[in-house]
N, C-alpha and C positions, 0 to 999 in steps of 0.2 A: 451407757450411763453419761448423762450430761456433765460436760467437764470444759473449762477454758484453761486447764491448767499449763499448756505449753506457752501461755503468753504472760507477759509482765503486767499488762495493763487490761483489767476485765471489768464488766458490768453485770450486776445482779440486782434483781427487783426486791423490793420489801423485806418483810421479817425473815422469810425462808432464805432469802439472798444474802441477809446479813449474817444468818447462822451459818451457812456455808462458808462464807468469806472468813468468818472467825474461826470456824473448825480448821481451815487451812493456814490460819496465823497471818492472814494478809494485813497490809495497812489498809485501813478502810477510811472512806469519805462518804458521809451520810448527807443525802441531798434531798430536802424538803421545802421546795421554794416557797410555797404558799402553805405554813409560813413558819415551821420549826426552825430550819437552817437560816433563813433570813432574820428571824427575830434573835436567834442566838448570836449571830455575827453582829447584828445592830447593837444588841446589849452590851456584848464585850467591847465593841467600839467605844462605847461611852463608859467603860469601866465597871459594869455590873458584873457579879458573880452569878452564874446560872448552874444549878443543879438539875440534871435531866432526871426524870422518873417516869416510870411506866405507869399508865392511867389505871391500870386493874389493881394496883396497890394503893395504899392509904396515903396519898401524898401530903395532906394536911398533917397528920401525924409525924411524917419525915420531916416536914418543914419545922415543926415545933421542936423536934428532936436535935436539929442542927442549928437552931435560932436563925431561920430564914422565913422569907414571906412565902406564902403558897399563891401561885399566880392564879387569877380566877379565869373564867371564860371571857371572852370578848365583851359581850354586851354587859355582863355583871361589874367587870372591872372598869368599863368605860364610865358607868354611872357613878363609881366609887372614885373615879380619876386615879385609878391605879395602873401600873403597867401590867400587860396582858400578852396573850400570843401573836397580838398585832405588833409587828417590829417597829412602827412609828410611835408606838407609846413609850418608848425608852428615850431618855435624853440625860443630860449632864447631872440632873438631880439623883440618879440612881447609882452613881458611881460609888464603888466599895459596898454596896448592899447586896445582900444574898437572897436568891429566888429560886424557888422549887418550880420547874417548868415540866408540865406533863403534856403529852400529845398521842393520838392513836398511832401516828405513823413515825415521825422523826425520833421522838423521844423513846419509844418502843424499841425500834431498830437499834438506837444507841445502848439502850439497857441489854439487848441481846448481844450485842457484839464489843461490849465494854472491856474484855480482857485481852484484846489484841495488842501486837506491838505498838501501834498507833492509831488513834482514832480521831479524825479529823472533821470538822463541819464545813461543808461547801455549799454554795449557792451561785446565782448568778453574780451576786453582789461581790464576792470575792474569788471568782473563778481562777483568775490568773494567779493570785497570791497563794490560794490553797494548793494548785499544782506545783508552784515552785517548792513549797514546803514538802509535799509529798515525795517530788522528785530527790530531794535531798535525804529524806528519811529512807527512801527506797535503797540508796545506796548506803547509808550508814547501817541499815538493819538487815541488808539483803532480803528484802522480802518484796513480794509482788503487791500490786495496788489494786483494790477492787472498789469501784464507785458505785454506790447504792442508791439510785432513784427509789424514794420509798413510796411513791404512789399514794393513792387514797383507799379508802373502804366503801364498798357498796352497803348502803343501808338496807335493812330488812331482807337480807339474804337468806335462803332456806338452807337446810343442813346439807344438801348435795352440792350447793353451789360454792365456788371460789370467791371470797369477799375482796380479793385485791382488784383495785380499779386503777391501771395504769394511768398515769398523769402525764400530760405532754409538757408541762413546766417543769416536773421534775427529769424528764428525759432530756429536754433542752439544757437545764443546768448541769446535768451529768455530761452531756456532750461537750459543752462549754469547757468543763474542767478537763475532760479528756483531751480536747484540742490542745492544751497546754503540757499535758503529760509526755515524758519521754519514755522510751522503752516500746517493744513490739506490743500492738493492741490486738486482742482477740478479734474474730469477726463480728461479734455482738458490739464491741467497743467502737469499731471502725464504723458501723452503720449509725450509732449513737452520735458518734463525732459528725459525721456526714449530715445528719438531721439538724445539728446546731449550725454547721457552717451554711448550708442551704437556707437557714431560717434567720441567720444573724441580723440581716439588713432590716426584718420585719419582727424583731424579736419582742419588743414592747407591746406591738399590737396583737401578737399572737397569745401571749400571755393574758392580756387584757380581755380578749375575746374567747379564750378557751373555758371549757366547763367549770373548772374550779375557778377561775378568775371571775366568771359570771356569777358564780355562787356566792363569793364574798362581796361582790359589788351590789347584789340584790340585798344583802344583809347591811349595807351601808357602809362597807370597808374597801371602797374603790382606792382610797389612799394607800392601802397596804399593796394591792395589786401593782399600782405604779411604782412604788418603792421597791418591791421584790423583783421587778423586771430590769433594772439598772444593770447593766454589766460592768463589772470591776469598779464599783463605786468605792469600794473599801479594799484596804491592805489587811485588814484583821483575819487571822487564822485561829479559829478555836480549836484546842486539842484537849482531849479528856484527860485529866489528872486527878487522882484521889477523889473521884465520883463528880467532878465539878469541871467546867470548862475554863481554862486559862489562855491568854493570847500566847501563841508559839512566839519564843524569843530566838532570834537568829544566833 
């Protein structure tokens, strides 16, 4: 049976990995670099209030129920000049405003793992800071840490095919966080850390040229790719409390 349980720091992929880590009661760090995690970190950096919600449920009704604004898709929101899944769409004007944010990967993984001892949002933008918080919480809660690179989903998959598409930007984001984590790492976590350390000098270029980065650039969101590839640009660490993200306070 697949298991990383002898180790303090682990890495698991996607929704299934999130469920496995949640069942173990681990501290979880969700990593969806392009763009859920980066958007949550950026939004909270400006003081916005983000409620994650799975896309298979009615997010618009939920937003109305909690008196929040439902975040539209990138193209639609850009035309309306509203914040969206694009992290660069948030600024000081959105401070203290409530938003419901859905996504197929990061928001879904968050929803699956919402009942853990602590759920943090990590990205390249806050890799060092989120690891520092996770190190503190690990000692306080006597729990292991699992980093979840969310990956992407293949479109038009057939019934017999797995839909998870591993994404290098999430793997590198997870490796960046793992490189700052204390405690014994599983072999999977060691390899993930090694991938980041090997790639660190050309991180921005790799994210820019990777499949997910190219996909966003072709849709006109190159600014998102540049923004999300910045290492340790923010100290903001989102933690899930009462169904929404708040900044972790030391």
